[in-house]
C-alpha positions in Angstrom: -0.8 11.9 -8.7 -2.4 13.5 -11.7 -4.4 11.6 -14.3 -3.6 12.3 -18.0 -5.3 11.7 -21.3 -4.1 9.0 -23.7 -5.4 9.0 -27.2 -6.2 5.3 -27.0 -5.1 1.7 -26.6 -3.5 1.4 -30.1 -0.6 3.6 -29.0 -0.1 1.4 -25.9 0.0 -1.7 -28.1 2.4 -0.2 -30.6 4.7 0.9 -27.8 4.7 -2.6 -26.3 5.3 -4.3 -29.6 8.1 -1.9 -30.4 9.8 -2.8 -27.2 9.5 -6.5 -27.8 10.8 -6.2 -31.3 14.0 -4.8 -29.9 13.5 -1.2 -31.1 14.2 0.0 -27.6 17.7 -0.8 -26.3 17.6 -3.3 -23.5 20.5 -4.0 -21.1 22.4 -7.3 -21.5 21.8 -10.2 -23.9 18.2 -11.0 -22.8 15.9 -11.1 -25.8 12.9 -8.9 -24.9 10.7 -10.8 -27.3 11.4 -14.0 -25.3 10.2 -12.2 -22.1 7.1 -11.1 -23.9 6.4 -14.6 -25.3 6.7 -16.1 -21.9 4.4 -13.5 -20.3 1.9 -14.1 -23.2 1.7 -17.8 -22.4 0.9 -17.1 -18.7 -1.5 -14.2 -19.0 -4.7 -16.2 -19.7 -4.4 -18.4 -16.6 -3.1 -15.4 -14.5 -6.2 -13.4 -15.4 -8.3 -16.3 -14.3 -6.4 -16.4 -11.0 -6.7 -12.6 -10.6 -10.5 -12.9 -10.9 -10.6 -15.7 -8.4 -8.6 -13.7 -5.9 -10.7 -10.6 -6.6 -13.9 -12.5 -5.8 -12.8 -13.8 -2.4 -10.8 -11.1 -0.5 -9.9 -12.0 3.0 -9.4 -9.5 5.9 -6.1 -8.7 7.5 -4.8 -11.6 9.7 -7.4 -13.9 8.2 -5.8 -14.6 4.8 -5.8 -18.4 5.1 -7.3 -19.3 1.8 -5.5 -16.6 -0.1 -2.2 -17.8 1.5 -3.0 -21.3 0.4 -3.6 -20.3 -3.2 -0.5 -18.2 -3.5 1.6 -21.0 -2.0 0.2 -23.5 -4.4 0.9 -21.3 -7.4 4.5 -20.7 -6.3 5.1 -24.4 -5.7 3.8 -25.2 -9.2 6.6 -22.9 -10.5 9.2 -25.1 -8.9 9.8 -22.7 -6.0 10.5 -23.9 -2.4 7.6 -22.5 -0.3 7.3 -22.0 3.5 3.9 -21.2 4.8 2.6 -19.5 7.9 5.4 -17.0 8.3 4.3 -14.2 10.5 0.7 -15.5 10.5 -0.5 -16.3 7.0 2.7 -15.1 5.2 4.1 -17.1 2.3 7.9 -17.2 1.5 9.0 -18.7 -1.7 12.7 -19.1 -2.5 14.1 -19.6 -6.0 17.9 -20.2 -6.0 19.8 -19.9 -9.2 23.5 -19.9 -8.5 25.6 -17.3 -6.8 24.5 -13.7 -7.0 22.4 -11.0 -5.4 19.4 -11.9 -3.2 16.3 -10.0 -4.3 13.0 -9.9 -2.4 9.8 -9.3 -4.4 6.7 -8.6 -2.2 3.0 -8.7 -2.8 0.3 -8.2 -0.1 -2.5 -10.7 0.5 -5.3 -8.9 2.4 -8.5 -7.2 1.3 -10.6 -4.5 2.9 -14.0 -4.4 4.7 -15.6 -2.6 1.8 -18.8 -3.6 -0.2 -17.8 -3.6 -3.9 -20.0 -1.4 -6.1 -18.1 -1.7 -9.5 -20.7 -3.8 -11.2 -18.1 -6.0 -12.7 -19.2 -9.5 -13.6 -16.6 -10.9 -11.2 -17.4 -8.5 -8.3 -16.8 -9.7 -4.8 -19.8 -10.7 -2.8 -17.6 -12.3 -0.1 -18.2 -11.6 3.6 -16.2 -12.3 6.7 -16.4 -11.8 10.4 -14.2 -9.0 11.6 -12.4 -8.6 15.0 -15.6 -7.3 16.6 -17.6 -10.3 15.5 -19.5 -8.4 12.8 -20.2 -9.9 9.4 -18.8 -7.4 6.9 -18.4 -7.4 3.1 -14.8 -7.6 1.7 -13.2 -6.2 -1.4 -9.8 -5.9 -3.0 -10.2 -2.1 -3.2 -6.4 -1.5 -3.1 -5.3 -3.8 -5.9 -3.7 -6.5 -3.9 -5.2 -9.1 -6.3 -3.2 -7.5 -9.1 -0.1 -7.5 -6.9 -0.4 -11.2 -6.1 -1.1 -12.2 -9.8 1.9 -10.1 -10.9 4.1 -11.8 -8.3 3.1 -15.3 -9.4 3.5 -14.3 -13.0 7.0 -13.1 -12.4 7.8 -16.4 -10.5 6.7 -18.4 -13.5 8.7 -16.4 -16.0 11.9 -16.2 -13.9 11.7 -19.9 -13.1 11.7 -20.6 -16.9 14.5 -18.1 -17.7 17.2 -19.2 -15.4 19.9 -18.7 -18.0 19.1 -15.0 -18.0 19.9 -14.2 -14.4 21.9 -15.5 -11.4 21.3 -15.3 -7.7 18.2 -15.8 -5.5 14.7 -14.4 -5.6 12.6 -14.4 -2.4 8.9 -14.2 -3.3 7.0 -12.8 -0.3 3.2 -13.0 0.1 2.8 -10.6 3.0 -0.3 -10.6 5.3 -2.0 -7.7 7.1 -0.7 -4.8 5.1 -3.9 -2.9 5.5 -3.6 -3.1 9.2 0.1 -2.0 9.2 1.3 -5.0 11.1 2.1 -7.7 8.5 5.6 -6.6 7.6 6.6 -6.4 11.3 5.1 -9.9 11.8 7.1 -11.6 9.1 10.3 -9.9 10.2 9.7 -10.9 13.8 9.2 -14.5 12.6 12.7 -14.5 11.1 12.2 -13.4 7.4 15.8 -12.1 7.2 17.2 -14.9 9.4 15.4 -18.1 8.3 15.6 -17.2 4.6 18.3 -15.7 2.4 18.8 -12.1 3.4 18.0 -9.7 0.6 20.5 -7.2 -1.0 17.4 -5.3 -2.2 13.6 -5.4 -1.6 11.2 -4.4 -4.4 7.4 -4.1 -4.6 4.8 -2.6 -6.8 1.5 -0.9 -5.9 -1.6 -0.1 -8.0 -2.1 3.6 -8.8 -5.7 4.7 -9.2 -4.9 7.7 -11.4 -2.2 6.3 -13.6 -3.0 4.8 -17.0 -2.6 1.0 -17.4 0.6 0.1 -19.1 2.5 2.8 -17.2 4.8 2.8 -14.2 5.6 5.6 -11.7 8.7 6.1 -9.6 9.4 8.3 -6.5 12.8 8.8 -5.1 13.2 9.3 -1.3 10.1 9.7 0.9 7.2 8.0 -1.0 4.7 7.1 1.7 4.1 8.8 5.1 4.4 7.9 8.8 0.9 7.0 9.8 -0.3 7.2 13.4 -3.8 6.5 14.7 -4.6 8.4 17.9 -7.7 8.0 20.2 -8.6 10.9 22.5 -11.2 10.5 25.3 -12.3 13.9 26.3 -13.8 13.7 29.8 -16.1 16.0 31.7 -18.9 16.1 34.3 -22.3 15.2 32.8 -25.7 16.4 33.8 -29.0 17.8 32.6 -29.0 19.9 29.4 -31.1 22.5 31.2 -28.5 23.0 33.9 -25.1 23.3 32.0 -23.6 25.5 34.8 -23.6 22.4 37.0 -21.6 20.4 34.5 -18.2 20.4 32.6 -19.4 19.8 29.1 -17.0 17.5 27.2 -18.7 18.2 23.9 -17.8 21.8 24.1 -14.2 20.9 25.1 -14.0 18.3 22.3 -15.1 21.0 19.8 -12.4 23.4 21.1 -9.8 20.6 20.8 -10.8 19.9 17.2 -10.5 23.5 16.2 -7.2 24.0 18.1 -5.7 20.9 16.4 -6.0 22.8 13.1 -3.1 25.0 14.1 -0.7 22.1 14.6 0.1 22.0 10.9 -0.5 25.7 10.0 1.4 27.2 13.0 3.6 24.6 14.7 5.1 22.8 11.7 7.9 24.3 9.7 6.6 25.5 6.3 7.7 22.9 3.7 7.5 20.0 6.1 4.5 17.9 5.1 2.1 17.0 7.9 -1.6 16.0 8.2 -3.8 16.1 11.3 -7.3 14.8 10.6 -10.1 14.1 13.0 -11.9 11.3 11.4 -14.5 10.5 14.1 -16.2 12.2 16.9 -18.8 10.5 19.1 -20.5 11.6 22.3 -23.8 11.8 24.0 -27.0 9.8 23.9 -29.9 12.2 24.0 -30.9 15.8 23.3 -31.1 16.9 26.9 -28.2 15.0 28.5 -24.7 16.4 28.8 -22.4 13.3 28.6 -19.4 12.4 30.7 -17.1 11.8 27.7 -16.6 12.3 24.0 -14.3 10.1 21.9 -12.2 11.4 19.0 -10.2 9.4 16.5 -7.4 11.0 14.6 -5.0 10.1 11.8 -1.6 11.8 11.8 0.7 11.8 8.7 4.3 13.0 8.3 7.5 12.0 6.7 10.2 12.7 9.2 10.4 11.6 12.8 11.0 15.2 13.9 7.6 16.3 12.5 5.9 13.2 13.9 7.1 13.8 17.4 6.3 17.5 17.2 2.8 16.7 16.1 2.2 14.2 18.9 3.6 16.6 21.6 1.5 19.5 20.3 -1.7 17.4 20.6 -0.9 16.4 24.1 -0.2 20.0 25.1 -3.3 21.4 23.4 -5.5 18.8 25.1 -4.0 19.4 28.5 -4.2 23.2 28.2 -7.8 23.3 27.1 -8.8 20.9 29.9 -7.2 23.2 32.4 -8.9 26.3 30.9 -12.2 24.5 31.3 -11.5 24.0 35.0 -11.1 20.2 34.9 -8.9 18.6 37.5 -5.9 16.5 36.3 -7.7 13.2 36.8 -10.3 14.4 34.2 -7.8 15.6 31.6 -8.2 14.0 28.1 -6.8 10.5 27.8 -4.6 10.2 24.7 -3.8 6.7 23.3 -1.5 6.0 20.4 -2.7 2.9 18.5 -0.2 0.1 17.9 -0.8 0.1 14.1 1.9 2.7 13.4 3.2 2.5 9.9 6.6 4.2 9.4 7.4 6.4 6.4 8.6 4.6 3.3 11.9 5.8 1.9 12.8 4.6 -1.6 16.6 4.3 -1.9 17.4 6.9 -4.5 20.2 4.9 -6.2 18.1 1.8 -6.5 15.0 3.7 -7.6 17.0 5.5 -10.3 18.4 2.2 -11.6 15.0 0.6 -11.7 13.4 3.6 -13.4 16.1 3.7 -16.0 15.7 0.0 -16.7 11.9 0.4 -17.0 12.4 3.1 -19.6 14.6 0.9 -21.6 12.0 -1.9 -21.6 8.8 0.1 -21.8 9.8 3.4 -23.4 10.1 6.9 -21.9 6.4 7.7 -22.4 5.3 4.9 -20.1 7.5 5.7 -17.1 6.8 8.7 -15.0 8.3 10.5 -12.0 5.6 11.0 -9.5 5.2 13.0 -6.2 5.2 11.4 -2.7 1.8 10.8 -1.1 0.5 10.8 2.5 -0.8 7.3 2.4 0.9 4.6 4.5 2.7 1.4 3.4 4.3 -1.1 5.8 6.7 -2.2 3.0 8.8 0.5 4.6 9.7 -1.9 7.5 12.0 -3.9 5.2 14.3 -1.0 4.9 14.3 -0.1 8.5 16.1 -3.1 10.1 19.7 -2.9 11.3 20.8 -4.1 7.9 19.5 -1.0 6.2 18.6 -2.9 3.0 17.8 -0.7 0.0 14.1 -0.8 -0.9 12.0 0.5 -3.7 8.2 0.4 -4.2 7.0 1.8 -7.5 3.5 2.6 -8.9 1.6 0.4 -11.4 -1.0 2.1 -13.5 -4.4 0.4 -13.7 -6.8 2.9 -15.3 -8.1 2.2 -18.8 -7.9 4.9 -21.4 -11.7 4.8 -21.7 -12.2 5.4 -18.0 -9.7 8.2 -18.0 -11.3 9.9 -21.0 -14.7 9.7 -19.3 -13.3 11.3 -16.2 -11.8 14.1 -18.2 -15.1 14.7 -20.1 -17.2 14.7 -16.9 -14.8 16.5 -14.6 -15.4 13.8 -12.0 -12.3 12.3 -10.3 -11.4 8.7 -10.9 -12.3 6.3 -8.0 -9.5 6.3 -5.5 -7.8 3.3 -3.8 -10.1 2.0 -1.0 -13.2 3.2 -2.9 -16.0 0.7 -3.5 -15.9 1.8 -7.2 -12.1 1.2 -7.6 -11.4 -1.2 -10.4 -8.4 -2.2 -12.5 -8.0 -3.2 -16.2 -6.3 -6.6 -16.0 -4.7 -6.4 -19.4 -2.3 -4.7 -19.9 -1.9 -4.0 -16.2 -0.8 -7.6 -15.4 1.5 -7.6 -18.4 3.2 -4.4 -17.2 3.4 -5.6 -13.6 5.0 -8.9 -14.5 7.4 -7.2 -16.9 8.4 -4.7 -14.2 9.2 -7.4 -11.6 10.9 -9.7 -14.1 13.1 -7.0 -15.5 13.9 -5.8 -12.0 15.6 -9.2 -11.4 17.3 -9.1 -14.9 18.6 -5.7 -14.1 19.8 -6.3 -10.5 20.9 -10.0 -11.0 22.1 -10.4 -14.6 23.6 -13.7 -15.7 26.7 -11.8 -16.9 28.8 -12.4 -20.0 
């Protein structure tokens, strides 16, 4: 994702007003100015809601208050709501005659990050994590924008039933940041207890794309994400007598260096892969050789072939280096694959092309971009991996103000990324664009017809 310079907000406003005035051709008989008027009426209260959500982020699997607020807002829009799906998940169903079933998803959870944006509505919220530690929380990934956009689309679609036909399922999904929320709601019967979607759509904030813009990626969009723990074992002893030990720190260092060859020498050129050692811990004192060292890795790939090759290479390297160090089999490194695996997200090309084309009609060519895939993870992928093989599309929503972008260009400093304590969004026109994108997705895929 590359940031770009925009001359200023007036161009954005002019483009928006031009679209609403009907200068841009829009499919069907829907009056674009009517969509705009309805969004305008909702924006003030939605921005209040966004700030409320921003100030009280809740950690994954603990989103009880967030779930309650999303449920209340959907119910006020006349939508039938079921709570506690897959934990704190919220499912709202809006039925409007016969037609396609479309699932729109927003994620509920925040991150254990201390916000440092300096915004007047910054989060000072704290929660107790799984380890019993009191930690600060922040919506450093834009889930507050996602939720407000979902609720805004529910309000608009509920009031425009003459413009579309079918069913919309509004999903407030828990635990996206931990990679388990989508599996949890599916396991709890999302596609059995509620209308089964013909397509699933979501948006996600983009920390380098200008507000008012959308970005689309066909095919692989997010990566397989594996978390791997390696316990490197040895024989500890006194630092003055290393010949009487089997030093796991030396072995761990050799493993870290050898892992760098997995991508460069064991993965076919052109196949993206990442092997990152994010943590290494061992020892307690200057003159003590420890019994063990612990490594934490993140692995990224798109295809299952590359994923499995990476995992097998890691196992082989660890075993081989342990043998070369003279360690018996019972002291070979222990490799554990964490259960928070997030599979690669594949945007259905036909669905993505259709939504991108529709977005260009509504917003204009200059506000819709084709972007490159990234190595981040997103469990929205799970909704396209069931036996039904439902087409899915997750697109990017720009959140960066022209002023922040211009300052970054002048200084040469990168914009704060997602998950950064400095990450922030510009609510307007971000919310307007997000709501427009979700509403027009339904108008495109489930039109009322002639």
